[in-house]
N, C-alpha and C positions, 0 to 999 in steps of 0.2 A: 207852429209850435204850440203845444198844449199850454193853456193858461196856468194850470196847476204845476207845470214843469218849468215855468219861467225861472231863470236864475235871478238871484237878488241883484239889485242895482249895486252901485258902489258901496262897499263897506270899508270904513276907515278904522283901523286899529292902530293906536299910537305906536306900539312896539310889538308887532306880531312875532311869533316864533315860527321859523321855517324849518321844515324837515327836508334835507337835501340828500340826494344820492347821485353819485357820479361814478362812471366806470372807466377802466383803463382801455386804451385803444385795442381793439380786437380781443378784449377781455383777457389779456395776458396777465398771469399771476405775478405781479411785480411789487405789490405793496406790503403785505404782511410779513415783513422781515425787518430786522433791527434798524439799520440806517435809513431805509426808505420811510418806515413808519415814523421815525424821529423827525425827519424833514417835514412830514405832514403835520405832526403834532406841534412842532416849533412854530410853524407858520400860523396854525390856528391860535396859538398863544399870543402871537403878534397881531392878530386880526383887529383887535380893538384899537391899538395904537396906529396901525397902518391904514385901516379901512373904515373904522367906526363900527365894527361888528363884534358882538360878543358870541363866542362859540361855547355851547354847552356840552352835552354828551355826544360821543362818537363811537363808531365801530369801524375798524379798518379790516377789510377782508382782503384776500389775495388779489382780487381783480376789481374791487369797487370799495367805495366808502359811503357810510351814512353819517350824517351829523346834523345837529340842531343848532340854529343860530338866530340871532336877533339884531336888528340894526339899532344903533344908538342915534341920538339926535345928530343930524348932519352927516350920517354915514353914507357911504356910496350905495348905489342901487345893488340889489341882489346879484344881478348879472355882472356888474362891474366887480363886485367883491369876489364872486366865484371865479370869474375870468382872471383876475389878478392872482388869486390863490393858486389856480391851476397852472398859470404861466410860471410863477415863482417856483412852485414845487416841481414842476416838470424840469426846469433848468437844474435845480439842486439834485434831483434824483438822477438825471442824465449825467451829471458830473460824477456820480458814484459808479455808474455802469451805462455808458453811452448807448442810446437808441434814438430813433427819430421822433416818435410821438408817444407821450406817456398817456394822455387822457383822450377819451372820446370828446368830440366837439360839444355835444349837448349835455345837459344835466336835468334831473327831475327835481321839482320842488313842490312842496305842499304847505299851505298855511295851516297851522294848528288852531283849532277853535275853542278848545277847552282843556282843562287839566286832564280830563279823562282821555282825550285824544292824545295828549303828550304821553301819558302812561301807556296807552295801548301801542303807540308807535314805538316807544322805547322798549317795551317788552318784546315786541316782534324783532326789532333790530338787535337787541341784546342777545337773543337766542339764535341769530344767524349762524355763528360759528358752530353751535351745537348741531343745528339742522344740516349743516354742510359736512359734518363729521370731522371738524377741525379741533374740537375740544369736547371733553365729556360733560362739562357744565359751563355756563356763561362766565362764571367767576374765574375759571381757569384760562380764559382767552386773554392774553396779555396785550392785545392790540385794541383795547376798548378803555374808555375812561370818560372823564368830565373835566373840562377846562374851567368853566364858570357855571354857577347854578342859575338856570333860567326859570323865570316864573311868569305865568300868564296873568 
């Protein structure tokens, strides 16, 4: 490996903000509808109390979600938090309309390193419904919002 391309050693950030994306199984369009979206949002609102995680901005697309989150002191690991969130929301959404699997097994995460990075990621995510032809402007997409204000 080239010396100039070496990754940094361990970096410790007390309360990093993560950008998380996860998709439905087989990319089925099951999420951007009233009751299913409410289940996702309600569980994000409960994340602090249940898992020790603060959830900030989010966008719910028909077949995937993007959200920003930050662990609080003694919060569960990111994998545990997302795993519990996916398991709970899967059960609740399946109760509305039964199916076998709601979520893909994996999820994508990225640690944000600056306010600029947060703004850039949010602008990209916020415009997803417009780029997908689901809304004429980001402000008109009703499946986006903010639970808590997250600051780096």
